[in-house]
Structures are given as C-alpha cells and as structure tokens.
PyMOL commands that place a pseudoatom at each C-alpha (Angstrom):
pseudoatom trace, name=CA, resn=MET, resi=1, chain=A, elem=C, hetatm=0, pos=[-35.802, -50.290, -64.591]
pseudoatom trace, name=CA, resn=ALA, resi=2, chain=A, elem=C, hetatm=0, pos=[-36.079, -53.913, -62.872]
pseudoatom trace, name=CA, resn=ASP, resi=3, chain=A, elem=C, hetatm=0, pos=[-32.656, -54.719, -64.030]
pseudoatom trace, name=CA, resn=LYS, resi=4, chain=A, elem=C, hetatm=0, pos=[-31.195, -52.350, -60.911]
pseudoatom trace, name=CA, resn=PHE, resi=5, chain=A, elem=C, hetatm=0, pos=[-32.373, -53.571, -58.216]
pseudoatom trace, name=CA, resn=ILE, resi=6, chain=A, elem=C, hetatm=0, pos=[-30.160, -56.492, -58.600]
pseudoatom trace, name=CA, resn=GLY, resi=7, chain=A, elem=C, hetatm=0, pos=[-27.060, -57.262, -56.602]
pseudoatom trace, name=CA, resn=LYS, resi=8, chain=A, elem=C, hetatm=0, pos=[-26.411, -56.706, -53.248]
pseudoatom trace, name=CA, resn=TRP, resi=9, chain=A, elem=C, hetatm=0, pos=[-27.672, -53.774, -51.039]
pseudoatom trace, name=CA, resn=LYS, resi=10, chain=A, elem=C, hetatm=0, pos=[-26.521, -52.777, -47.620]
pseudoatom trace, name=CA, resn=PHE, resi=11, chain=A, elem=C, hetatm=0, pos=[-28.820, -51.171, -44.966]
pseudoatom trace, name=CA, resn=VAL, resi=12, chain=A, elem=C, hetatm=0, pos=[-27.624, -47.579, -43.452]
pseudoatom trace, name=CA, resn=ASP, resi=13, chain=A, elem=C, hetatm=0, pos=[-30.786, -45.693, -42.586]
pseudoatom trace, name=CA, resn=SER, resi=14, chain=A, elem=C, hetatm=0, pos=[-34.630, -45.129, -41.710]
pseudoatom trace, name=CA, resn=ASP, resi=15, chain=A, elem=C, hetatm=0, pos=[-37.018, -42.734, -40.467]
pseudoatom trace, name=CA, resn=ASN, resi=16, chain=A, elem=C, hetatm=0, pos=[-40.033, -42.930, -38.195]
pseudoatom trace, name=CA, resn=PHE, resi=17, chain=A, elem=C, hetatm=0, pos=[-39.566, -46.948, -39.137]
pseudoatom trace, name=CA, resn=GLY, resi=18, chain=A, elem=C, hetatm=0, pos=[-41.178, -47.902, -35.622]
pseudoatom trace, name=CA, resn=ASP, resi=19, chain=A, elem=C, hetatm=0, pos=[-43.747, -45.791, -36.026]
pseudoatom trace, name=CA, resn=TYR, resi=20, chain=A, elem=C, hetatm=0, pos=[-44.651, -47.400, -39.607]
pseudoatom trace, name=CA, resn=LEU, resi=21, chain=A, elem=C, hetatm=0, pos=[-44.357, -50.655, -37.579]
pseudoatom trace, name=CA, resn=LYS, resi=22, chain=A, elem=C, hetatm=0, pos=[-46.301, -50.203, -35.182]
pseudoatom trace, name=CA, resn=GLU, resi=23, chain=A, elem=C, hetatm=0, pos=[-48.566, -49.082, -37.127]
pseudoatom trace, name=CA, resn=VAL, resi=24, chain=A, elem=C, hetatm=0, pos=[-49.314, -52.559, -39.565]
pseudoatom trace, name=CA, resn=GLY, resi=25, chain=A, elem=C, hetatm=0, pos=[-49.709, -54.280, -35.781]
pseudoatom trace, name=CA, resn=VAL, resi=26, chain=A, elem=C, hetatm=0, pos=[-46.359, -55.806, -35.274]
pseudoatom trace, name=CA, resn=GLY, resi=27, chain=A, elem=C, hetatm=0, pos=[-45.511, -55.761, -31.323]
pseudoatom trace, name=CA, resn=PHE, resi=28, chain=A, elem=C, hetatm=0, pos=[-42.794, -54.498, -29.382]
pseudoatom trace, name=CA, resn=ALA, resi=29, chain=A, elem=C, hetatm=0, pos=[-40.362, -56.719, -28.904]
pseudoatom trace, name=CA, resn=THR, resi=30, chain=A, elem=C, hetatm=0, pos=[-40.350, -57.591, -32.484]
pseudoatom trace, name=CA, resn=ARG, resi=31, chain=A, elem=C, hetatm=0, pos=[-40.077, -53.517, -33.531]
pseudoatom trace, name=CA, resn=THR, resi=32, chain=A, elem=C, hetatm=0, pos=[-37.061, -52.499, -31.137]
pseudoatom trace, name=CA, resn=ALA, resi=33, chain=A, elem=C, hetatm=0, pos=[-34.931, -55.948, -32.806]
pseudoatom trace, name=CA, resn=ALA, resi=34, chain=A, elem=C, hetatm=0, pos=[-36.185, -55.445, -36.115]
pseudoatom trace, name=CA, resn=GLN, resi=35, chain=A, elem=C, hetatm=0, pos=[-35.035, -51.288, -35.431]
pseudoatom trace, name=CA, resn=ALA, resi=36, chain=A, elem=C, hetatm=0, pos=[-31.578, -52.649, -34.770]
pseudoatom trace, name=CA, resn=ILE, resi=37, chain=A, elem=C, hetatm=0, pos=[-31.285, -54.741, -37.207]
pseudoatom trace, name=CA, resn=LYS, resi=38, chain=A, elem=C, hetatm=0, pos=[-29.464, -53.709, -40.055]
pseudoatom trace, name=CA, resn=PRO, resi=39, chain=A, elem=C, hetatm=0, pos=[-30.313, -56.555, -43.051]
pseudoatom trace, name=CA, resn=GLU, resi=40, chain=A, elem=C, hetatm=0, pos=[-27.845, -56.989, -46.536]
pseudoatom trace, name=CA, resn=LEU, resi=41, chain=A, elem=C, hetatm=0, pos=[-30.455, -57.283, -48.998]
pseudoatom trace, name=CA, resn=LYS, resi=42, chain=A, elem=C, hetatm=0, pos=[-29.573, -59.216, -51.434]
pseudoatom trace, name=CA, resn=PHE, resi=43, chain=A, elem=C, hetatm=0, pos=[-32.179, -59.188, -55.086]
pseudoatom trace, name=CA, resn=GLU, resi=44, chain=A, elem=C, hetatm=0, pos=[-31.756, -61.294, -57.963]
pseudoatom trace, name=CA, resn=ILE, resi=45, chain=A, elem=C, hetatm=0, pos=[-35.020, -61.594, -61.044]
pseudoatom trace, name=CA, resn=ASP, resi=46, chain=A, elem=C, hetatm=0, pos=[-35.458, -63.806, -63.857]
pseudoatom trace, name=CA, resn=GLY, resi=47, chain=A, elem=C, hetatm=0, pos=[-38.937, -61.751, -65.799]
pseudoatom trace, name=CA, resn=ASP, resi=48, chain=A, elem=C, hetatm=0, pos=[-41.662, -60.858, -63.308]
pseudoatom trace, name=CA, resn=HIS, resi=49, chain=A, elem=C, hetatm=0, pos=[-40.410, -62.998, -60.751]
pseudoatom trace, name=CA, resn=TRP, resi=50, chain=A, elem=C, hetatm=0, pos=[-38.349, -61.615, -58.255]
pseudoatom trace, name=CA, resn=LYS, resi=51, chain=A, elem=C, hetatm=0, pos=[-36.699, -63.480, -55.073]
pseudoatom trace, name=CA, resn=MET, resi=52, chain=A, elem=C, hetatm=0, pos=[-35.283, -60.722, -51.570]
pseudoatom trace, name=CA, resn=THR, resi=53, chain=A, elem=C, hetatm=0, pos=[-32.488, -62.184, -49.431]
pseudoatom trace, name=CA, resn=SER, resi=54, chain=A, elem=C, hetatm=0, pos=[-32.325, -60.178, -46.235]
pseudoatom trace, name=CA, resn=THR, resi=55, chain=A, elem=C, hetatm=0, pos=[-29.831, -61.637, -44.001]
pseudoatom trace, name=CA, resn=SER, resi=56, chain=A, elem=C, hetatm=0, pos=[-28.347, -60.184, -40.757]
pseudoatom trace, name=CA, resn=THR, resi=57, chain=A, elem=C, hetatm=0, pos=[-26.337, -60.907, -37.410]
pseudoatom trace, name=CA, resn=PHE, resi=58, chain=A, elem=C, hetatm=0, pos=[-29.970, -62.692, -36.502]
pseudoatom trace, name=CA, resn=THR, resi=59, chain=A, elem=C, hetatm=0, pos=[-32.053, -64.014, -39.578]
pseudoatom trace, name=CA, resn=THR, resi=60, chain=A, elem=C, hetatm=0, pos=[-31.982, -65.091, -42.917]
pseudoatom trace, name=CA, resn=TRP, resi=61, chain=A, elem=C, hetatm=0, pos=[-35.214, -64.052, -44.505]
pseudoatom trace, name=CA, resn=VAL, resi=62, chain=A, elem=C, hetatm=0, pos=[-36.519, -65.208, -48.233]
pseudoatom trace, name=CA, resn=CYS, resi=63, chain=A, elem=C, hetatm=0, pos=[-38.886, -63.644, -50.305]
pseudoatom trace, name=CA, resn=GLU, resi=64, chain=A, elem=C, hetatm=0, pos=[-40.202, -64.204, -53.470]
pseudoatom trace, name=CA, resn=PHE, resi=65, chain=A, elem=C, hetatm=0, pos=[-43.351, -63.222, -56.210]
pseudoatom trace, name=CA, resn=ASP, resi=66, chain=A, elem=C, hetatm=0, pos=[-44.366, -62.054, -59.370]
pseudoatom trace, name=CA, resn=LEU, resi=67, chain=A, elem=C, hetatm=0, pos=[-44.784, -58.389, -59.669]
pseudoatom trace, name=CA, resn=GLY, resi=68, chain=A, elem=C, hetatm=0, pos=[-48.282, -57.499, -60.552]
pseudoatom trace, name=CA, resn=LYS, resi=69, chain=A, elem=C, hetatm=0, pos=[-49.869, -60.714, -59.479]
pseudoatom trace, name=CA, resn=GLU, resi=70, chain=A, elem=C, hetatm=0, pos=[-51.846, -60.384, -55.912]
pseudoatom trace, name=CA, resn=GLN, resi=71, chain=A, elem=C, hetatm=0, pos=[-50.310, -63.390, -54.023]
pseudoatom trace, name=CA, resn=GLU, resi=72, chain=A, elem=C, hetatm=0, pos=[-50.166, -65.109, -50.556]
pseudoatom trace, name=CA, resn=GLN, resi=73, chain=A, elem=C, hetatm=0, pos=[-46.896, -63.590, -47.925]
pseudoatom trace, name=CA, resn=LYS, resi=74, chain=A, elem=C, hetatm=0, pos=[-45.940, -64.793, -44.556]
pseudoatom trace, name=CA, resn=THR, resi=75, chain=A, elem=C, hetatm=0, pos=[-43.600, -61.575, -42.791]
pseudoatom trace, name=CA, resn=ALA, resi=76, chain=A, elem=C, hetatm=0, pos=[-40.236, -61.900, -41.536]
pseudoatom trace, name=CA, resn=ASP, resi=77, chain=A, elem=C, hetatm=0, pos=[-42.728, -61.766, -38.297]
pseudoatom trace, name=CA, resn=GLY, resi=78, chain=A, elem=C, hetatm=0, pos=[-45.118, -65.240, -38.967]
pseudoatom trace, name=CA, resn=ARG, resi=79, chain=A, elem=C, hetatm=0, pos=[-47.672, -62.402, -39.748]
pseudoatom trace, name=CA, resn=THR, resi=80, chain=A, elem=C, hetatm=0, pos=[-49.619, -63.448, -43.599]
pseudoatom trace, name=CA, resn=LEU, resi=81, chain=A, elem=C, hetatm=0, pos=[-50.131, -60.649, -46.114]
pseudoatom trace, name=CA, resn=MET, resi=82, chain=A, elem=C, hetatm=0, pos=[-51.829, -60.921, -49.492]
pseudoatom trace, name=CA, resn=VAL, resi=83, chain=A, elem=C, hetatm=0, pos=[-50.185, -58.000, -51.611]
pseudoatom trace, name=CA, resn=ASN, resi=84, chain=A, elem=C, hetatm=0, pos=[-50.040, -56.763, -55.294]
pseudoatom trace, name=CA, resn=LEU, resi=85, chain=A, elem=C, hetatm=0, pos=[-46.376, -55.717, -55.461]
pseudoatom trace, name=CA, resn=LYS, resi=86, chain=A, elem=C, hetatm=0, pos=[-45.237, -52.757, -58.047]
pseudoatom trace, name=CA, resn=ILE, resi=87, chain=A, elem=C, hetatm=0, pos=[-42.611, -50.960, -59.707]
pseudoatom trace, name=CA, resn=PHE, resi=88, chain=A, elem=C, hetatm=0, pos=[-43.473, -47.888, -60.960]
pseudoatom trace, name=CA, resn=GLN, resi=89, chain=A, elem=C, hetatm=0, pos=[-41.561, -45.160, -63.332]
for i in range(1, 89): cmd.bond("trace and resi %d" % i, "trace and resi %d" % (i + 1))
show_as sticks, trace
zoom trace
C-alpha cells in the first residue's frame, strides 16, 4: 500500500483546513498564508522510513519519519510535536 504514495502530488483543495490549523494552535498570519499555498508534495519511501518534501513558491519543508515509531517532529511553522505515524488499510 505504501508504494501508492511514492512520487509527486499536487495539492488541489481542502475543506476546513483553516479551522484545523486554528484548533492545533497555528497563529492567524501563518494560518492565512498556509491556506493560500498550494504545495507540491513528494514522497520517497525506503522500508518504513519515509521522506516527504513539500515545495511551494514560499518555502520547501522536509519531513522524515519512520512508520509506527514515536518520534519528535518539527512542523512547518516551527512547533515541536511527538508523532507516531501509521497507515491503516
């Protein structure tokens, strides 16, 4: 299933993204900018290790993680989170 993510993806649309960002504590200015950006996402996978690169006209953000393992991640706006990412079929 993971191999279906490999490659480049173009952001098309989102519903309630601004509400979500507000709920998780993203400030007004960052929320406004984030809602205007339509990034391209690139996924690279090596076993359980994933690399996601988000590229837009404003910035490039890279996130690397291992599926099923709790780990610290920095968000695109600089916050630190503990995450445990999984894929369910």
